PyMOL CGO cylinders between C-alpha atoms (Angstrom):
from pymol import cmd
from pymol.cgo import CYLINDER

trace = [
    CYLINDER, -11.61, -20.10, -0.50, -8.56, -18.81, -2.37, 0.3, 1, 1, 1, 1, 1, 1,
    CYLINDER, -8.56, -18.81, -2.37, -5.82, -16.36, -1.53, 0.3, 1, 1, 1, 1, 1, 1,
    CYLINDER, -5.82, -16.36, -1.53, -4.69, -15.41, -5.03, 0.3, 1, 1, 1, 1, 1, 1,
    CYLINDER, -4.69, -15.41, -5.03, -5.35, -11.68, -4.59, 0.3, 1, 1, 1, 1, 1, 1,
    CYLINDER, -5.35, -11.68, -4.59, -3.66, -11.52, -1.17, 0.3, 1, 1, 1, 1, 1, 1,
    CYLINDER, -3.66, -11.52, -1.17, -0.63, -13.42, -2.46, 0.3, 1, 1, 1, 1, 1, 1,
    CYLINDER, -0.63, -13.42, -2.46, -0.41, -11.16, -5.53, 0.3, 1, 1, 1, 1, 1, 1,
    CYLINDER, -0.41, -11.16, -5.53, -0.43, -8.08, -3.28, 0.3, 1, 1, 1, 1, 1, 1,
    CYLINDER, -0.43, -8.08, -3.28, 2.26, -9.52, -1.01, 0.3, 1, 1, 1, 1, 1, 1,
    CYLINDER, 2.26, -9.52, -1.01, 4.48, -10.56, -3.94, 0.3, 1, 1, 1, 1, 1, 1,
    CYLINDER, 4.48, -10.56, -3.94, 4.04, -7.13, -5.55, 0.3, 1, 1, 1, 1, 1, 1,
    CYLINDER, 4.04, -7.13, -5.55, 4.91, -5.40, -2.28, 0.3, 1, 1, 1, 1, 1, 1,
    CYLINDER, 4.91, -5.40, -2.28, 8.01, -7.57, -1.95, 0.3, 1, 1, 1, 1, 1, 1,
    CYLINDER, 8.01, -7.57, -1.95, 9.11, -6.58, -5.46, 0.3, 1, 1, 1, 1, 1, 1,
    CYLINDER, 9.11, -6.58, -5.46, 8.59, -2.90, -4.64, 0.3, 1, 1, 1, 1, 1, 1,
    CYLINDER, 8.59, -2.90, -4.64, 10.62, -3.52, -1.48, 0.3, 1, 1, 1, 1, 1, 1,
    CYLINDER, 10.62, -3.52, -1.48, 13.46, -4.92, -3.59, 0.3, 1, 1, 1, 1, 1, 1,
    CYLINDER, 13.46, -4.92, -3.59, 13.40, -1.84, -5.82, 0.3, 1, 1, 1, 1, 1, 1,
    CYLINDER, 13.40, -1.84, -5.82, 13.37, 0.34, -2.72, 0.3, 1, 1, 1, 1, 1, 1,
    CYLINDER, 13.37, 0.34, -2.72, 16.30, -1.53, -1.19, 0.3, 1, 1, 1, 1, 1, 1,
    CYLINDER, 16.30, -1.53, -1.19, 18.31, -1.46, -4.41, 0.3, 1, 1, 1, 1, 1, 1,
    CYLINDER, 18.31, -1.46, -4.41, 17.88, 2.24, -5.16, 0.3, 1, 1, 1, 1, 1, 1,
    CYLINDER, 17.88, 2.24, -5.16, 17.25, 3.54, -1.62, 0.3, 1, 1, 1, 1, 1, 1,
    CYLINDER, 17.25, 3.54, -1.62, 14.09, 5.38, -2.56, 0.3, 1, 1, 1, 1, 1, 1,
    CYLINDER, 14.09, 5.38, -2.56, 12.05, 5.25, 0.64, 0.3, 1, 1, 1, 1, 1, 1,
    CYLINDER, 12.05, 5.25, 0.64, 13.11, 3.12, 3.63, 0.3, 1, 1, 1, 1, 1, 1,
    CYLINDER, 13.11, 3.12, 3.63, 16.71, 3.06, 2.41, 0.3, 1, 1, 1, 1, 1, 1,
    CYLINDER, 16.71, 3.06, 2.41, 16.79, 6.84, 2.24, 0.3, 1, 1, 1, 1, 1, 1,
    CYLINDER, 16.79, 6.84, 2.24, 14.84, 7.92, 5.34, 0.3, 1, 1, 1, 1, 1, 1,
    CYLINDER, 14.84, 7.92, 5.34, 13.48, 4.94, 7.30, 0.3, 1, 1, 1, 1, 1, 1,
    CYLINDER, 13.48, 4.94, 7.30, 11.84, 6.88, 10.14, 0.3, 1, 1, 1, 1, 1, 1,
    CYLINDER, 11.84, 6.88, 10.14, 10.18, 9.40, 7.86, 0.3, 1, 1, 1, 1, 1, 1,
    CYLINDER, 10.18, 9.40, 7.86, 9.05, 6.63, 5.50, 0.3, 1, 1, 1, 1, 1, 1,
    CYLINDER, 9.05, 6.63, 5.50, 7.63, 4.55, 8.35, 0.3, 1, 1, 1, 1, 1, 1,
    CYLINDER, 7.63, 4.55, 8.35, 5.74, 7.56, 9.66, 0.3, 1, 1, 1, 1, 1, 1,
    CYLINDER, 5.74, 7.56, 9.66, 4.39, 8.46, 6.22, 0.3, 1, 1, 1, 1, 1, 1,
    CYLINDER, 4.39, 8.46, 6.22, 3.42, 4.83, 5.61, 0.3, 1, 1, 1, 1, 1, 1,
    CYLINDER, 3.42, 4.83, 5.61, 1.55, 4.69, 8.92, 0.3, 1, 1, 1, 1, 1, 1,
    CYLINDER, 1.55, 4.69, 8.92, -0.24, 7.98, 8.30, 0.3, 1, 1, 1, 1, 1, 1,
    CYLINDER, -0.24, 7.98, 8.30, -1.21, 6.91, 4.78, 0.3, 1, 1, 1, 1, 1, 1,
    CYLINDER, -1.21, 6.91, 4.78, -2.58, 3.57, 5.94, 0.3, 1, 1, 1, 1, 1, 1,
    CYLINDER, -2.58, 3.57, 5.94, -4.59, 5.19, 8.74, 0.3, 1, 1, 1, 1, 1, 1,
    CYLINDER, -4.59, 5.19, 8.74, -5.95, 7.78, 6.29, 0.3, 1, 1, 1, 1, 1, 1,
    CYLINDER, -5.95, 7.78, 6.29, -7.11, 5.16, 3.80, 0.3, 1, 1, 1, 1, 1, 1,
    CYLINDER, -7.11, 5.16, 3.80, -8.56, 2.94, 6.53, 0.3, 1, 1, 1, 1, 1, 1,
    CYLINDER, -8.56, 2.94, 6.53, -10.57, 5.91, 7.79, 0.3, 1, 1, 1, 1, 1, 1,
    CYLINDER, -10.57, 5.91, 7.79, -11.63, 6.60, 4.20, 0.3, 1, 1, 1, 1, 1, 1,
    CYLINDER, -11.63, 6.60, 4.20, -12.80, 3.00, 3.89, 0.3, 1, 1, 1, 1, 1, 1,
    CYLINDER, -12.80, 3.00, 3.89, -14.65, 3.16, 7.23, 0.3, 1, 1, 1, 1, 1, 1,
    CYLINDER, -14.65, 3.16, 7.23, -16.56, 6.24, 6.09, 0.3, 1, 1, 1, 1, 1, 1,
    CYLINDER, -16.56, 6.24, 6.09, -17.36, 4.60, 2.75, 0.3, 1, 1, 1, 1, 1, 1,
    CYLINDER, -17.36, 4.60, 2.75, -18.57, 1.46, 4.48, 0.3, 1, 1, 1, 1, 1, 1,
    CYLINDER, -18.57, 1.46, 4.48, -20.67, 3.46, 6.97, 0.3, 1, 1, 1, 1, 1, 1,
    CYLINDER, -20.67, 3.46, 6.97, -22.42, 5.32, 4.14, 0.3, 1, 1, 1, 1, 1, 1,
    CYLINDER, -22.42, 5.32, 4.14, -22.92, 2.16, 2.12, 0.3, 1, 1, 1, 1, 1, 1,
    CYLINDER, -22.92, 2.16, 2.12, -20.61, 3.24, -0.69, 0.3, 1, 1, 1, 1, 1, 1,
    CYLINDER, -20.61, 3.24, -0.69, -18.23, 0.31, -0.19, 0.3, 1, 1, 1, 1, 1, 1,
    CYLINDER, -18.23, 0.31, -0.19, -19.43, -3.22, 0.39, 0.3, 1, 1, 1, 1, 1, 1,
    CYLINDER, -19.43, -3.22, 0.39, -17.71, -6.53, 0.38, 0.3, 1, 1, 1, 1, 1, 1,
    CYLINDER, -17.71, -6.53, 0.38, -18.69, -9.02, -2.28, 0.3, 1, 1, 1, 1, 1, 1,
    CYLINDER, -18.69, -9.02, -2.28, -17.51, -12.60, -2.19, 0.3, 1, 1, 1, 1, 1, 1,
    CYLINDER, -17.51, -12.60, -2.19, -14.86, -13.47, -4.73, 0.3, 1, 1, 1, 1, 1, 1,
    CYLINDER, -14.86, -13.47, -4.73, -13.19, -16.71, -5.60, 0.3, 1, 1, 1, 1, 1, 1,
    CYLINDER, -13.19, -16.71, -5.60, -9.86, -14.84, -5.66, 0.3, 1, 1, 1, 1, 1, 1,
    CYLINDER, -9.86, -14.84, -5.66, -10.09, -13.49, -2.10, 0.3, 1, 1, 1, 1, 1, 1,
    CYLINDER, -10.09, -13.49, -2.10, -9.48, -15.22, 1.21, 0.3, 1, 1, 1, 1, 1, 1,
    CYLINDER, -9.48, -15.22, 1.21, -12.94, -14.46, 2.58, 0.3, 1, 1, 1, 1, 1, 1,
    CYLINDER, -12.94, -14.46, 2.58, -11.39, -13.19, 5.82, 0.3, 1, 1, 1, 1, 1, 1,
    CYLINDER, -11.39, -13.19, 5.82, -13.17, -10.08, 7.09, 0.3, 1, 1, 1, 1, 1, 1,
    CYLINDER, -13.17, -10.08, 7.09, -11.32, -7.88, 9.60, 0.3, 1, 1, 1, 1, 1, 1,
    CYLINDER, -11.32, -7.88, 9.60, -14.52, -5.91, 10.26, 0.3, 1, 1, 1, 1, 1, 1,
    CYLINDER, -14.52, -5.91, 10.26, -17.97, -5.93, 8.70, 0.3, 1, 1, 1, 1, 1, 1,
    CYLINDER, -17.97, -5.93, 8.70, -17.58, -5.26, 4.95, 0.3, 1, 1, 1, 1, 1, 1,
    CYLINDER, -17.58, -5.26, 4.95, -13.78, -4.93, 5.38, 0.3, 1, 1, 1, 1, 1, 1,
    CYLINDER, -13.78, -4.93, 5.38, -11.77, -7.82, 3.88, 0.3, 1, 1, 1, 1, 1, 1,
    CYLINDER, -11.77, -7.82, 3.88, -8.16, -8.64, 4.68, 0.3, 1, 1, 1, 1, 1, 1,
    CYLINDER, -8.16, -8.64, 4.68, -7.21, -7.83, 1.08, 0.3, 1, 1, 1, 1, 1, 1,
    CYLINDER, -7.21, -7.83, 1.08, -8.30, -4.22, 1.56, 0.3, 1, 1, 1, 1, 1, 1,
    CYLINDER, -8.30, -4.22, 1.56, -5.73, -3.74, 4.33, 0.3, 1, 1, 1, 1, 1, 1,
    CYLINDER, -5.73, -3.74, 4.33, -3.07, -5.34, 2.13, 0.3, 1, 1, 1, 1, 1, 1,
    CYLINDER, -3.07, -5.34, 2.13, -4.06, -3.17, -0.84, 0.3, 1, 1, 1, 1, 1, 1,
    CYLINDER, -4.06, -3.17, -0.84, -4.04, 0.05, 1.20, 0.3, 1, 1, 1, 1, 1, 1,
    CYLINDER, -4.04, 0.05, 1.20, -0.60, -0.82, 2.58, 0.3, 1, 1, 1, 1, 1, 1,
    CYLINDER, -0.60, -0.82, 2.58, 0.72, -1.71, -0.88, 0.3, 1, 1, 1, 1, 1, 1,
    CYLINDER, 0.72, -1.71, -0.88, -0.72, 1.45, -2.46, 0.3, 1, 1, 1, 1, 1, 1,
    CYLINDER, -0.72, 1.45, -2.46, 0.80, 3.69, 0.21, 0.3, 1, 1, 1, 1, 1, 1,
    CYLINDER, 0.80, 3.69, 0.21, 4.22, 2.02, -0.01, 0.3, 1, 1, 1, 1, 1, 1,
    CYLINDER, 4.22, 2.02, -0.01, 4.21, 2.11, -3.81, 0.3, 1, 1, 1, 1, 1, 1,
    CYLINDER, 4.21, 2.11, -3.81, 3.40, 5.82, -3.72, 0.3, 1, 1, 1, 1, 1, 1,
    CYLINDER, 3.40, 5.82, -3.72, 6.30, 6.50, -1.35, 0.3, 1, 1, 1, 1, 1, 1,
    CYLINDER, 6.30, 6.50, -1.35, 8.72, 4.55, -3.56, 0.3, 1, 1, 1, 1, 1, 1,
    CYLINDER, 8.72, 4.55, -3.56, 7.50, 6.34, -6.68, 0.3, 1, 1, 1, 1, 1, 1,
    CYLINDER, 7.50, 6.34, -6.68, 7.85, 9.70, -4.93, 0.3, 1, 1, 1, 1, 1, 1,
    CYLINDER, 7.85, 9.70, -4.93, 11.40, 8.77, -3.89, 0.3, 1, 1, 1, 1, 1, 1,
    CYLINDER, 11.40, 8.77, -3.89, 12.20, 7.82, -7.49, 0.3, 1, 1, 1, 1, 1, 1,
    CYLINDER, 12.20, 7.82, -7.49, 10.76, 11.09, -8.76, 0.3, 1, 1, 1, 1, 1, 1,
    CYLINDER, 10.76, 11.09, -8.76, 12.84, 13.05, -6.24, 0.3, 1, 1, 1, 1, 1, 1,
    CYLINDER, 12.84, 13.05, -6.24, 15.96, 11.13, -7.25, 0.3, 1, 1, 1, 1, 1, 1,
    CYLINDER, 15.96, 11.13, -7.25, 15.34, 11.90, -10.94, 0.3, 1, 1, 1, 1, 1, 1,
    CYLINDER, 15.34, 11.90, -10.94, 14.73, 15.62, -10.32, 0.3, 1, 1, 1, 1, 1, 1,
    CYLINDER, 14.73, 15.62, -10.32, 17.82, 15.87, -8.11, 0.3, 1, 1, 1, 1, 1, 1,
    CYLINDER, 17.82, 15.87, -8.11, 19.88, 14.20, -10.82, 0.3, 1, 1, 1, 1, 1, 1,
    CYLINDER, 19.88, 14.20, -10.82, 18.56, 16.50, -13.56, 0.3, 1, 1, 1, 1, 1, 1,
    CYLINDER, 18.56, 16.50, -13.56, 19.19, 19.60, -11.42, 0.3, 1, 1, 1, 1, 1, 1,
    CYLINDER, 19.19, 19.60, -11.42, 22.84, 18.71, -10.91, 0.3, 1, 1, 1, 1, 1, 1,
    CYLINDER, 22.84, 18.71, -10.91, 23.47, 18.40, -14.65, 0.3, 1, 1, 1, 1, 1, 1,
]
cmd.load_cgo(trace, "trace")
């Protein structure tokens, strides 16, 4: 059992958090709104996964890179980490895009 994928997701999320903190793109700009959007995004993607699992579209396959921890049938721990990372990354990218468009409009 290995945790390479989980660790990579956590390290990547930490790096995105540093970018967010430095440039105030998401939590640094609007923490309540960002937390709410993050929660809604995670719930949406978890529901998406649940539907995919129920219809047999998604299934868990063992990997030497994953922890092997299942939070539910066919739902590995890494999926929750990935969904959280993806949602947070999207919010930071959106904040960066808004910052760039605001800057270009003021010029």
